[in-house]
C-alpha positions in Angstrom: -10.5 13.8 -13.4 -7.2 11.9 -13.6 -4.0 13.9 -13.1 -1.3 13.6 -15.7 1.4 14.6 -13.3 2.2 15.8 -9.8 1.9 19.4 -10.8 -1.7 19.0 -11.8 -2.5 17.1 -8.6 -1.0 19.9 -6.5 -3.2 22.4 -8.3 -6.3 20.4 -7.5 -5.2 19.9 -3.9 -4.8 23.7 -3.5 -8.1 24.5 -5.2 -9.8 22.0 -2.9 -8.3 23.5 0.3 -6.2 20.4 0.8 -2.7 21.9 0.5 -0.7 24.2 2.8 2.4 25.9 1.4 5.4 26.3 3.8 7.5 29.2 2.7 9.8 29.2 5.7 13.2 27.5 5.2 13.2 24.0 6.8 15.8 21.2 7.4 15.5 17.9 5.6 16.9 16.1 8.6 14.1 15.5 11.3 12.5 18.9 11.1 10.2 18.1 8.2 9.2 14.8 9.8 8.2 16.5 13.0 6.1 19.1 11.1 4.5 16.5 8.9 3.8 14.1 11.9 2.0 16.8 13.8 -0.1 17.8 10.7 -0.9 14.2 9.9 -2.0 13.3 13.4 -4.3 16.3 13.4 -5.8 15.3 10.1 -4.2 18.3 8.4 -3.5 19.1 4.7 -0.8 18.1 2.3 2.3 20.1 2.8 4.5 21.7 0.1 7.8 22.9 1.5 9.0 25.5 -0.9 12.4 26.0 0.7 14.3 23.0 1.9 17.7 24.2 3.2 20.6 23.3 0.9 18.3 22.1 -2.0 16.7 23.8 -5.0 13.7 21.5 -5.3 10.4 21.9 -3.3 9.2 18.9 -1.3 5.6 17.5 -1.1 4.5 15.3 1.8 1.2 14.1 3.2 -0.3 14.3 -0.3 -2.2 11.0 0.3 -2.8 11.6 4.0 -6.6 11.6 4.2 -9.5 9.7 2.6 -10.5 12.8 0.7 -7.0 13.2 -0.8 -6.7 9.5 -1.7 -10.0 9.8 -3.5 -8.7 12.8 -5.4 -5.5 11.0 -6.2 -7.5 8.1 -7.7 -10.2 10.3 -9.3 -13.1 8.8 -7.5 -15.7 9.8 -5.0 -15.5 6.4 -3.3 -12.9 3.6 -3.4 -15.9 1.3 -3.9 -16.3 2.8 -7.4 -13.0 1.3 -8.5 -13.9 -2.0 -6.8 -17.1 -2.2 -8.8 -15.2 -1.4 -12.0 -12.7 -4.2 -11.3 -15.5 -6.6 -10.4 -17.5 -5.8 -13.6 -14.6 -6.6 -15.8 -14.1 -10.1 -14.6 -15.6 -12.9 -16.7 -17.7 -15.4 -14.8 -15.9 -18.4 -16.2 -14.1 -20.0 -13.3 -10.3 -19.6 -13.2 -8.4 -21.7 -10.7 -7.7 -19.1 -8.1 -7.4 -15.5 -7.0 -4.2 -14.8 -9.0 -5.7 -16.3 -12.1 -8.8 -14.0 -11.7 -6.7 -10.9 -11.5 -4.5 -12.0 -14.5 -7.7 -12.6 -16.4 -8.9 -9.1 -15.5 -5.8 -7.6 -17.1 -6.0 -9.6 -20.3 -9.5 -8.7 -21.2 -10.2 -6.8 -24.5 -11.6 -3.9 -22.4 -8.1 -3.5 -20.9 -6.2 -3.7 -24.2 -6.5 0.1 -24.7 -4.7 0.7 -21.4 -1.4 -0.8 -22.4 1.3 1.8 -21.6 2.0 4.1 -24.5 5.7 4.5 -25.5 6.8 8.0 -26.3 10.2 9.3 -27.6 10.4 12.5 -25.5 9.2 13.1 -22.0 9.1 15.7 -19.3 11.0 13.4 -16.9 14.1 13.8 -19.2 14.1 17.6 -19.6 17.2 17.6 -17.5 19.8 14.9 -17.6 22.7 14.5 -15.1 25.3 11.7 -15.4 28.1 13.1 -13.2 28.6 15.6 -10.4 25.8 15.8 -7.8 23.2 13.2 -8.4 21.5 11.9 -5.3 22.9 15.0 -3.5 20.5 17.1 -5.6 17.5 15.5 -3.8 16.2 16.6 -0.4 16.2 13.0 0.9 14.7 12.9 4.4 16.3 11.6 7.5 12.9 10.9 9.2 13.6 9.7 12.8 16.6 10.2 15.2 17.8 6.6 15.2 17.4 6.0 11.4 20.6 4.7 9.7 20.6 7.6 7.4 18.3 9.5 5.0 15.7 7.4 3.1 13.9 7.8 -0.1 10.4 6.9 1.1 8.1 7.1 -1.9 10.0 5.5 -4.8 8.5 3.6 -7.7 11.2 0.9 -8.2 11.1 -0.6 -11.7 12.8 -3.9 -12.5 12.4 -6.4 -15.4 12.0 -10.2 -15.3 15.0 -11.6 -17.4 12.8 -14.6 -18.5 9.7 -12.8 -19.6 10.9 -9.2 -20.2 7.8 -8.1 -18.1 8.5 -5.1 -15.9 7.4 -4.7 -12.3 7.0 -1.5 -10.3 7.1 -1.8 -6.5 7.6 0.5 -3.6 10.6 -0.3 -1.4 12.4 2.2 0.8 15.9 3.2 -0.2 18.6 4.3 2.3 20.9 6.9 0.8 24.5 5.9 1.4 26.2 8.6 -0.6 25.8 10.6 -3.9 25.9 7.4 -6.0 24.4 4.6 -4.0 21.5 3.5 -1.8 20.2 0.3 -0.1 17.5 -1.6 -1.9 15.0 -2.9 0.7 13.6 -5.9 -1.1 11.7 -8.1 1.4 11.7 -11.9 0.8 8.2 -12.0 -0.7 8.4 -9.0 -3.1 8.7 -9.1 -6.9 11.9 -7.1 -6.8 13.5 -9.9 -4.8 12.1 -12.5 -7.3 13.7 -10.7 -10.2 16.9 -10.1 -8.4 17.3 -13.8 -7.5 17.0 -14.6 -11.2 19.8 -12.2 -12.1 21.9 -13.4 -9.2 21.5 -17.0 -10.4 22.8 -15.9 -13.8 25.7 -14.0 -12.2 24.4 -10.8 -13.9 23.8 -7.4 -12.5 20.3 -6.1 -12.6 19.3 -2.8 -14.1 16.9 -0.7 -12.0 15.1 2.6 -12.5 13.4 4.5 -9.7 10.6 7.0 -10.5 9.6 9.7 -8.1 6.4 11.7 -8.4 4.4 11.9 -11.6 0.8 10.8 -11.7 -0.6 9.9 -8.2 -2.3 6.8 -9.7 1.1 5.5 -10.8 2.5 6.0 -7.3 -0.4 4.2 -5.8 -0.2 1.4 -8.3 3.3 0.6 -7.3 2.0 -0.1 -3.8 -0.9 -2.2 -4.9 -0.9 -6.0 -4.2 -1.0 -7.2 -7.8 0.2 -10.7 -8.7 3.5 -11.4 -10.4 3.8 -10.5 -14.1 1.0 -7.9 -14.0 2.3 -4.6 -15.1 1.5 -1.9 -12.5 1.4 0.7 -15.3 -1.5 -1.1 -16.8 -3.3 -1.0 -13.5 -2.5 2.7 -13.2 -4.0 3.1 -16.7 -7.1 1.3 -15.5 -7.4 3.7 -12.6 -7.0 6.7 -14.9 -9.1 5.2 -17.8 -6.2 6.1 -20.1 -2.8 4.6 -20.9 0.3 5.7 -19.0 2.9 7.2 -21.2 6.4 5.7 -20.8 9.8 6.5 -22.2 13.0 4.6 -22.5 15.5 5.4 -19.8 18.8 6.9 -20.8 21.3 4.4 -19.3 19.3 1.3 -18.6 17.1 -0.9 -20.7 13.8 0.0 -18.9 10.8 2.1 -19.6 9.8 4.7 -17.0 6.7 6.9 -16.5 7.1 9.9 -18.8 5.5 12.4 -16.5 7.6 11.5 -13.4 9.4 14.3 -11.6 12.6 12.4 -11.2 14.1 9.2 -12.6 17.1 7.6 -10.9 18.8 5.1 -13.1 21.3 2.4 -12.1 22.0 -1.2 -11.3 22.3 -3.8 -8.5 25.3 -6.2 -8.5 24.5 -9.9 -7.9 26.7 -10.4 -4.8 27.1 -7.0 -3.3 25.2 -6.3 0.0 25.5 -3.7 2.7 24.0 -3.0 6.1 20.7 -1.1 5.7 18.8 0.6 8.6 17.6 1.0 11.3 14.5 2.7 10.0 11.5 4.2 11.9 8.8 2.1 10.4 5.0 2.1 10.0 4.6 -0.2 13.0 5.6 2.7 15.2 8.9 1.0 16.0 12.3 0.9 14.4 12.9 -2.0 12.1 16.4 -3.4 12.8 19.3 -3.0 10.5 19.9 -5.9 8.1 21.9 -6.8 5.0 20.4 -5.8 1.7 21.5 -5.3 -2.0 23.2 -2.0 -3.0 21.8 0.2 -5.8 24.4 2.1 -7.8 23.3 5.3 -9.7 24.3 5.9 -13.3 22.1 8.9 -14.1 19.5 11.3 -12.7 16.9 12.8 -15.0 14.1 15.2 -14.1 11.5 17.8 -15.1 12.3 21.5 -15.3 9.5 22.0 -12.6 10.3 18.9 -10.6 9.0 18.5 -7.1 10.4 15.9 -4.7 7.7 13.6 -3.2 8.1 12.0 0.2 6.3 10.4 2.9 7.0 9.5 6.5 5.9 6.4 8.4 5.7 5.9 12.2 3.0 5.5 14.8 -0.4 5.3 13.1 -2.3 7.0 11.7 -0.1 8.4 9.1 -0.2 8.9 5.3 0.5 5.3 4.4 -2.6 4.2 6.3 -4.9 5.9 3.9 -3.1 4.4 0.9 -3.6 1.0 2.5 -7.3 1.7 3.2 -7.8 2.4 -0.5 -6.2 -1.0 -1.2 -8.5 -2.7 1.3 -11.7 -1.4 -0.3 -10.5 -1.7 -4.0 -9.4 -5.3 -3.7 -12.2 -6.6 -1.5 -14.3 -7.8 -4.5 -11.3 -9.9 -5.7 -11.1 -11.5 -2.2 -14.8 -12.3 -2.4 -14.4 -14.1 -5.7 -12.1 -16.6 -4.1 -13.9 -16.8 -0.8 -17.6 -16.1 -1.6 -18.9 -16.2 1.9 -16.9 -13.0 2.8 -19.2 -10.0 3.3 -16.8 -7.3 4.4 -13.2 -6.8 5.6 -11.6 -4.2 7.9 -7.9 -4.0 8.5 -7.6 -1.8 11.6 -5.1 1.1 11.2 -3.6 0.2 14.6 -2.7 -3.3 13.3 -0.7 -1.6 10.5 -2.5 -3.9 8.0 -0.5 -7.0 8.4 -1.2 -7.7 12.1 -4.9 -8.0 12.2 -7.9 -8.6 9.8 -11.5 -8.4 10.8 -13.8 -10.4 8.5 -17.5 -10.8 8.4 -19.1 -13.8 6.6 -22.5 -15.1 5.6 -22.2 -18.2 7.8 -24.2 -21.3 6.5 -22.6 -24.3 8.2 -20.5 -25.4 11.2 -16.8 -24.8 11.0 -17.1 -22.2 8.2 -15.3 -19.4 10.1 -12.3 -21.6 10.6 -12.4 -22.6 6.9 -12.2 -18.9 6.0 -9.3 -18.3 8.4 -7.3 -21.1 6.8 -8.2 -19.9 3.3 -7.0 -16.4 4.1 -3.7 -17.7 5.5 -3.1 -19.4 2.2 -3.7 -16.3 0.1 -1.1 -13.8 -1.2 -0.3 -11.0 1.2 -3.0 -12.2 3.6 -0.7 -15.2 4.3 1.3 -13.0 6.7 -1.6 -11.8 8.7 -1.0 -12.5 12.4 -4.6 -12.2 13.8 -7.8 -13.0 11.9 -11.1 -12.6 13.6 -14.3 -13.8 11.9 -17.8 -12.3 12.6 -21.3 -12.8 11.4 -22.6 -10.7 8.5 -24.8 -8.4 10.6 -21.9 -6.6 12.2 -20.4 -3.2 11.2 -16.7 -4.0 11.3 -15.9 -0.2 11.5 -17.8 0.1 14.8 -15.0 -0.8 17.1 -17.2 -0.8 20.2 -19.5 -3.5 18.7 -16.5 -5.5 17.4 -14.9 -5.6 20.8 -18.2 -6.5 22.4 -18.8 -9.4 20.1 -15.2 -10.5 20.4 -15.3 -10.6 24.2 -18.8 -12.2 24.4 -19.0 -14.6 21.5 -15.6 -16.3 22.0 -14.8 -19.3 24.2 -10.9 -19.5 24.3 -10.8 -23.3 24.3 -13.3 -23.8 21.5 -12.9 -20.8 19.2 -9.2 -20.0 18.9 -7.2 -21.5 16.1 -3.5 -21.4 16.8 -1.0 -21.9 14.0 2.5 -21.0 12.7 3.5 -19.5 9.4 4.9 -16.6 7.5 4.7 -13.1 9.1 5.4 -9.7 7.8 9.1 -8.9 7.9 8.4 -5.9 10.1 6.8 -7.9 12.9 9.3 -7.4 15.7 7.3 -9.7 18.1 8.0 -12.8 16.0 10.6 -15.2 17.4 12.3 -15.4 14.0 12.4 -13.1 11.0 9.4 -13.6 8.8 8.1 -16.5 10.8 6.1 -17.0 14.0 2.8 -17.8 15.7 -0.7 -16.8 14.3 -4.1 -16.9 15.8 -7.6 -17.2 14.2 -10.6 -16.2 16.2 -14.2 -17.5 15.5 -16.4 -14.8 16.9 -19.6 -16.0 15.1 -22.7 -17.4 16.7 -22.0 -21.1 17.5 -24.0 -24.2 16.7 -24.2 -27.5 18.6 -22.1 -29.1 15.9 -19.3 -26.6 16.8 -19.3 -27.7 20.4 -22.0 -25.4 21.8 -23.6 -27.5 24.4 -26.6 -25.2 24.9 -28.8 -22.9 22.9 -27.2 -19.7 21.7 -29.0 -16.7 23.2 -30.9 -14.2 21.1 -29.4 -10.7 20.8 -31.4 -7.9 22.4 -33.1 -5.9 19.7 -36.0 -3.5 20.1 -39.0 -4.0 17.8 -39.1 -1.9 14.7 -42.6 -0.6 15.5 -41.5 0.8 18.8 -38.3 2.3 17.3 -40.4 4.1 14.7 -42.9 5.3 17.4 -40.2 6.7 19.6 -38.4 8.4 16.6 -41.7 10.2 15.7 -42.3 11.4 19.3 -38.7 12.2 20.2 -39.3 16.0 20.4 -42.3 15.4 22.6 -40.0 13.9 25.2 -38.2 17.3 25.5 -35.0 16.2 23.8 
């Protein structure tokens, strides 16, 4: 069942044996990170820290840190359930491209009932603070020793396009500078940056609201790779099969999720920037300090029973890996619509989702693997993928031993590597320049003579089905 707010989700986690309460007093600086990192690496439960030293609010972390908890968060038994729902809602008339297909999905009559529902009063505004301690009320974590400061790590950052009036919700880390200001880590290819550039060109400050907590589906939707001008709250409504309730913020002209635990309201000036970082990132390395816009706080509102949600990132696997795995499975059918020969996709956790993509295809003609590589490099967030390896359809991409075996045995470096340059993820520290560097495609499929294979491709060793069945039936006779 969908969860209306974070409190309902916590109750379900506890009932399912997926939550551990920590009653001992803990420090928000480094100590919680070390505890959460150990628990995450050992595939442990969500953690509810009931006493964070110096703060009155409990802190929840690792709530999404397993496949089981991600499935609970999205009210499904399998991510493929959601993928099938998305696929079934797409009309078969041919839009021009991937983005058009998703836009069409969210304009169907079936989705009309999921438009966010405006309400006049909301739990997220049970308490309203406009002066005194604002950000200082929140147990914002300093995660790693060399971090530039404490960071809000699970924010739902809400902005509005000044041309269309359409809101966007994205997830961008926020370094706390002081009680009234933070950094706003908008990368070059994010919708928050696109909106900010429009306000900057007008010489106007941009209003921003930041939601923390609330429905886990809303939190996940803010991280999903939706195209511009698609309201993430509609997608969250799709996930929950009911509209998200929203309420007008108190000091900015934006609507925020009504069931949020906290809402931070404020603005970003067009020409004000400040050093942000370093930050211990999901690559397992510190991302360097850089200049980013500054967010100024005008108000803090919250629930009476508010709980501060947080996450930490670092050497994988960590909580963000499971959120990304959900995205991989949910949006795979959308990828197949644009590139029909794709059978499956695996984004290895060790590649932190932008460094490596393993793709299997139903290969029909020479050069098809390289065609798919180039198509993926021209597509949305896949455009920043550094390594793409293409395999035949009969491989299990989640069997790492078989993947490496095929990779090392099916590939001739001179013939099968496709070297290129292009955009890379902003966090790729190996790139010679920020956001730009080398890329490699690998054709690990069986090769034909038309692809430069000067001899017959060998048959793969496979035992006959008859003998396999015979041995299976007699297995106990052999004394095993």
